[in-house]
N, C-alpha and C positions, 0 to 999 in steps of 0.2 A: 406466576410467583413461584420461586424456587424454595425448596425445603430449607429449614434453618441449619440442620446438621450439627456437627460438633466441631468447633474450631480447634485446629491442631497447632496453630501458631502462624507467624508471619515470616516471609522471605523477601529478600531484595536481590534481583538479578533476572536473567532471561528465563523464559518458560522451559527451555531445554534443560536447565539445571535440575528441574523436578525429576527427570528420568533417573538421575544418579542418586537422588535423595530417597525417592520412594517410587521405584519402577512399576509397582502394581497398585498405585494409589487409585482409590475410588471415591469420588466426591466432586466438589467444586473448587476451582481456583478463582477467587475474586481478585481482580487486578485493578490497578489504578496508575495513572500517570498524570502529569500536570493538566488539569482541565478535563480529564476523561476517566470513565470507569467501565468495567465490563467483567466478563467471566468466561471461563472454559470449563466445561463439564467433562469428566473423565471416568471411565469404567475400566478397571484392571489395567491401568496405564495407557488406555487408548482414548483419545478425545472423540466425543460424539456430538457436542453442541458448543456454540460460542456466540457471543454478542459483545459489541463495544460501542460506546457513544462518547464523542468529544465535541461539544458544541463550539468550542473556540476554534477548532479546525474544520468545522462543518462535516464531521464524520458521524454517520449512523450506520454501523455495519452489523451483519449477522451471518451466521453459518460460515462457509469457507472464507469469505472476505475478512470477517472478524478474526478467525483463527490465524490466517496468514499474517494479518497486521500485528497481532499480539505476539506471535511466534518470532517475528522479525525484529521486535524491540530488543535492544541490547540490555535494557534494565527496566524492570517493573517492580512496583510494590505489590506483593501478593499475599493473600491469606488463604491457607489450606483449610478446607472444611470437609470433614469426612461424612459420607452418606452410608446409610444401611441399604440393603437390597431394595427395601420398600421405597425409601426416599429416592433411590436411583431411578426407579420406574416412574415415580411422580415427576421427577426432574426431566426425564426423557420425554414424557408425554407433554409436559408444559412447553418444552423446547420445540417439539413437533408442531404444536398448535401455533407457536409464535414464529415459526419458520427459521429457527436457529440451528437446525441440525447440520453437522459437518459431514461431508462425504469422504470416502477413502481417498479420492483424488485430492481433496482439499487439504489433507494433512501432509501432502508432499511439498517440498520446498518450492517457493514461488518462482524460482529460476526456471522451472519446467515450462513456464508460459513464454512462448516465443524464444528468441535468442538474440544476443547483442553482439554486433560486430565491434569488438574492442578497438581495432585499428582505426575504424571510421570515427569512433568517439574521440580517440587521441588526435586525429587529424583536425576535428572541429575545435578541440580544447587548445590546440597549438595556434589557432588563428589569432592574429593581433586583436587585442581588445576583449577576448572571451574570458570571462571570470569563472564560469562553471558550466557543465553540461550534464544532463541526466536523462536516463531512459526509464520510463515508468509504465505501469499497467494497473488499471483499476484503483488508482490512488496510491499505489505503492511504488516507491523508487526501487528499481531493480539494480541499477548501477549508476554511480555518479563520479565525475571527475571535477576537481576544483573545489572552491570554497563557497558553498551556499546551502541553505536549509530547504531543500526541495520538498521535504515531508510536509511543510506547511502549505505548499501550493499545488501539489500533484493532483489531488482530487478536484480542486477548482479548475485547474488547467484543462483537465479532461472534459469537464462540463463546458468550458469555453470552446474547446474543439468541437464538441457535439453541437453547440449552438451555432458555431460558424459553419459547420457542414449543412445544417438546416437552412441557414440564410443563403449560402451559395446555391443550394438546391432550389430554393424558392425563387431566386433571382435568375436561375438558369445560367449560372456562371461556370459550370463544370465542377470538378472535384477540388476540394479545399487542399491547398498545399502548405500554407503556413498562416499563423496568426502572430502579429507583432504588436507588443505593447511598448510604448516609448514614453519616458519621462526625462526631465533634465539631468538626472543622475545615472541613467542607463536604459538598456533595452532588454526585453524578455521575448524570446522567440519560441513559439509552441508549434509543433508540427507532428502530423501523423507519421508513423513508421511501422508499416505492416499492422499487426494487432497490438503494437505498442505505441508509445508517444514520446517525442523528444521535447526537452525543455532546456533552453540555452539562455544564460544570463551574460550580458556584455556591458562593457563600459560605453559611455555616450558617444565616443568617437570611433567605435568599432566599425570595420569595413563590412557592411552587411552583404555586399555583393559576393565576397569570397565565402562568407559563412553560409549564405543561402545556396551557393553552388555546392558546398560540401553536404548540406542537408539533402539536396536533390539527388546527389550521388548515392546517399544511403537509401532514400526512398525508391530509387530506380532499381536497386539491387538488395532488397531486404533478405536477411538470412532465412 
């Protein structure tokens, strides 16, 4: 349970805007988006704990994952709550017990994780029938091309890849290369890419042979 503190007001926009408004802020930033709530705890302008939950998206994040997710949002409803030194210590200890502390590495941009071969993404996006393509990590879309809301499916897609990897391992089928979901209105291809994952949305008549060949090219030469 976090201290009540003193509310300083509400903001709308990205977390990064706080740095220009109050660079030495100490307290809690309670955040919300459609279907989700969370917080970031800050001392003298430096984040030290974070958590976020959105049941509609199947997200339950803490620590570095929560902070990266919230920091990457283009717009959030936020309430600034000031803490005293004593309240800060209480909040820090509560966060430590809950496993919500943020590491120094965790406050760096998520793009530090792996790297994306943009030309390869472009090649896939140009294939006939491809609607959109995205590269993601730990439920966060790092780069996307085309028109699709991959934020809704990134976390579930990685769970599906992990389940597929276990199944192919149990069946002694070798390493998993791709998972394909098909409906009358389109296809969704999910594939591992180094320490990242690929998600490709296509029209129902897309040529999967060419697309899968492009995917294998990326998998064989990860950055």
